[in-house]
N, C-alpha and C positions, 0 to 999 in steps of 0.2 A: 615656534609653538603654534599649534592650530587651535583657535578659540572655539568655544562652544557655539553652536548655531544660533543661540538666542542672544549673543553679544551684539549690541548695537554698533553701527558703523563708526560712530565717534569713539567708542570704546576700543574698537579694533585698531584705530589710529593710535590711541594712547598706548595700547599693548605693543604696537610696533615700535614706538619710540623707546619704551622701557626695554624691549628685547634688543634693540640696537645698542643701547647704552650697556646692557648686561654683556653683550658679545664683545664690545670694544674694550671694556675694562676687565673682562674675564681672562683674556689672553691676547697677545699681540696678533693682529690679523695675518693670516697666511696669504699666499699669492692670489688664491681664488677669491677670498673675501675682499682683499685689496682691490682686485679688478672690479668686483661688484660695487664697491664704494666709488670707484672712479667714474662710473656711468651715471651716478645720481645727478639730477639736474637742479633741484631746488626751485625757488621762485623769488619774488621780489619782497617777501616778508623778511623780517630779521632772521627768523629761524631758517627760512629758505636760503638766504644769503650765506648763513653759516654752513648749511649743507653743501652749497656750491663751493665754498672754500675748502671744506673737507674733501670733496671730490677732486678738486684741483691738486691738493696736497697728496692725496692717494695716488693720483696718476704719476706724480713725480717721485714717489717713494719706492724703496725696495723693502721687502719683508725684513731683511737683516737689520736695516737701519731702524725700523720701527721696533724690532725686538730689543735693540740696545736702548732706545728711548724709553720703552716700557720698563725695562730693567732699572734704568737710572731713576725714573720717576717714582715707581711703585714698589720696587724690590730693594735695590741698592746693595752695596757692600757695607755691612754694619747697620745702616738705616737708610731707607729710601728718602727721596726729597719730599714726597707727599705720602701720607698714610691714610688711605681711603676707607677708614673704619669709623662707625658711629661712636664707639667708645673713645677713640683717640680725640675726635673733634669735640666731644662733649665733656670729657674728663681729663684729657691729656695722657691717658693710659690705655693700653690695649687690654682686652679681656676684662673689662670693668662692668659696672652695673648695667649700662645700656645693652650689653651683649646678653646678660642674664635675663633682662626684661624681654629682649627679642626672642630668646629661646622659649620663654614662657608663652609668649604670644604665638609663636610658631606651633607649639603643641596644641594650643586652643584652636588654631585655624587648620590643623591637620597637615602642617607643612613639615616634612622630614628633611634633615640634613642629607645632602648627597654624599654618598660614600667616596666618590672620586675627587672631592674638593678638599684641599688642605687648608684653605683660608678660613678664618673665623666667619661665622654667618653674617656678621655686621659689615662685611666688605660691600662696597657700593655695587659691584657686579651681582652679588647674591641678592641684595635688597631689590635691585631693579628686576631681577628674574622673579623674585617672589611677588612683586607688585604686578608684573605681567601675568603671573599665574592666578592671582586673585581676580584680576579683570577678566581673564579668559576662561576661568573655570578649571584650571589644572589641578586644583585641590578639592574637587567636588563641584558643586554649583558655583557659577560666578558670584563673587562676593558683592553684597549690596554696596551702594555708594558710601553709606555711613561707615561700614567696615573698612572700605578702601581708604577713606579719609583718616580714620583713626590710625591705620597702619602707616600711611604717608606722614601724618603729623608727628607720630611718635618715633619713627625709625628712619625717615628720609628727609622730610621738609625742615626738620630742626637743625640740620647740619650740612646736607649735601650742597645747598646753594653756596656756602662758604668754600667747600672743597672745589666746586667748579670754578669759582672766582680765583682761588689759589692756582688752579691748573691753568687758567687763561693767562695768569701773570707769570708763570714759571718760565725762566730763561731756557730751560731744557725742553720745553714743550714746543715741538714743531708740528708733528702730525697730531698730537693730542690737544693743541691749542684750540682748533675749531671744535673738537669734541667737547672741551670745557665750555665753549660758547653755546653749543647745542644743549648741553646739560643744564646750563644756567637759565637759558630761555625757556626750556621745557619745564623746569621746576617752577618758574614764575607762572606759566600757563596753567600748570596743574593746581597750584595754590589758588589762583584766581578762579579756576573752574570749581573747585570745592567750595570756595567762599560764596560764589554765586548760587550754587545748588543748596546751600545750607538754609 
């Protein structure tokens, strides 16, 4: 997603992290995306080290292996190991009140459900994509920080950290373990950033 020209550099970085998470959880990476992940370098920060680990795993992985891992973790036969939905993490049920509240907030923010997406809107991939859109101006002007924080607190920050922790601890997560670490660290950075800006 190309951000609006008035988006500040630090917000472009945030948009990039949300877009990466949206892409990783939206579908298993194909060979081209896997190759692009394999050349990431990271740095000596915790987040940079997690990126380096992801790159190493990506270089050693085949798309079919990751497709199976993605299926086992997030789709499953009967039920997936992890259900990456706001409603499930907050109420224990799918399609519950948190999804209804999200749909209401989406309408207010001018965010439309994508026709080609079958998952409920409170899936972690969709939420990260929406957050990237709010930052980058995909739904009109870039959202102000207060609007971003309300969306984050209401629909992401209240449950996604637990989901990312569960993903890091999953015995089935090989490729997705460092993705969980990246998500967990980024959620902490986001929450701290909003707190400092308040």
